[in-house]
N, C-alpha and C positions, 0 to 999 in steps of 0.2 A: 539159918533160920532161917525165916521168914521177917521180915521189915514192913513198917507202914509209914507210908509214904508224909504223916505227919510229924513237923520237924522241921523240915526242909523249903531250902535260903532261895530266894532268884536275890544276884547283885549284878547290877548294874553299873563298870567301872567300877562296881569295889562299891557300892554304894547300894544299902538291902532295901529292894523294891515289894511292897506289900499285899494284900491283899489277890498273890494266885493263886487260882484254879486247880488250872491246871497246865502240862508240858508235854511239847512234844516228843514221840518216841527220839532219844538221843544217840544212837548212833548210828550205822551204814553200812549198808552191806554193797557188796563190790557183781559189777555185771561183770554180767560172760562171755567171757570173749572165746569163738569159736576157733579150735583151732586144728579139726577133722579133717582127714586128710585120706587121698583117695582109696590107700587103703586100708584103712581103716575100717570097721561093718560094726561100728556105733560111736554118736556127736560127743566133740571130745571138747572140754572147754580150762578156762586158766581164767583164774578171777583177775578183773580187768580194775577197773581204777573203781573206787568210792562214791555208790551217787546217795548224794544227800537232798532236798530240796528244800526249798527256806521253810523255818524252823518256826512256831505258830507256839506261841505262849498267850492263854486266856485268864484274865482280869475280870474282880469285881470292878465295874469304874470308882473309883475316889478322884475327886475333883483337881484335889494339891498336886494329885504324882502325877495325873494327868496330864497338866499342864506342865509342869519338866520332861512328860517322858518329851513330848507335842515337838519342843522346836531341833532334838533329838536326831527329829525326820530326816536333817536333810541332802540324802540320798549322798551324800558326801566323804562324810567323816562315820572311820572305824568304829564299833562301841564295844565292848566286852561282856559277854553278858553267864554268870554264872551261875548252874546249880548244885549247893551242892545241898548232899541228902545227910542225913541225919548220923550216919555212920561215920561221916571225914572227905568219904566218895563227893569229887566233886570235877564236871562236867567243864568246859569254856567254851565255848562262843563266838566267835569273834563276824562281823558283817558292819552291814547297813541298816539299821531301821525301818520300823514304817511299825504306823497306827491305824487302825481303825475302827473307829462307832459299833460295836455289833448288832443286830435288829432291836429293836423296845418292841417289848404284847405287857400287854396285862399283869399283873401282879405277878410280873417277872422282874428282879435283880438286872442295872442295870450296868453289859460291860463290852472289856475291848478288847481287840486280841494286837498283841505286838508281835512284826514280825522281824528274825532276823534274817538276813541275805549271807548265808557262811560268801564271805571273803579270804577265808587262810581255816588250816583243817581244826577239827574238830578236835581238842585237847583232854586227854582222861588223866587226875591226879588220883593216884589209887590212898584208900584209905590205909594210915601208918600200923 
């Protein structure tokens, strides 16, 4: 059955973050490695390494939360971001953080992007 995203939690090092508007795609597709030999009549491939770009989370700006996040973006320390869905599915991302304010427009909410540059494999914890 379908499920809506309401109730999804974002945790940074086990502390809940608030005001998240959107998460990135939380998975990866392996690249294709070509293994076509001269005797083949069709191009053949095998799955290669999964390719994950950096992961961008969009948040509505909150002064206190932004002040807590900004010092963590030191390009030295790994942090764990966990996305926990209402059914208990958890996706854990480990990496270095960066944060950038989005552009400001008339009559629009201020936002910022929290980016995770992965330093470990994406971990999936299935619901019980």
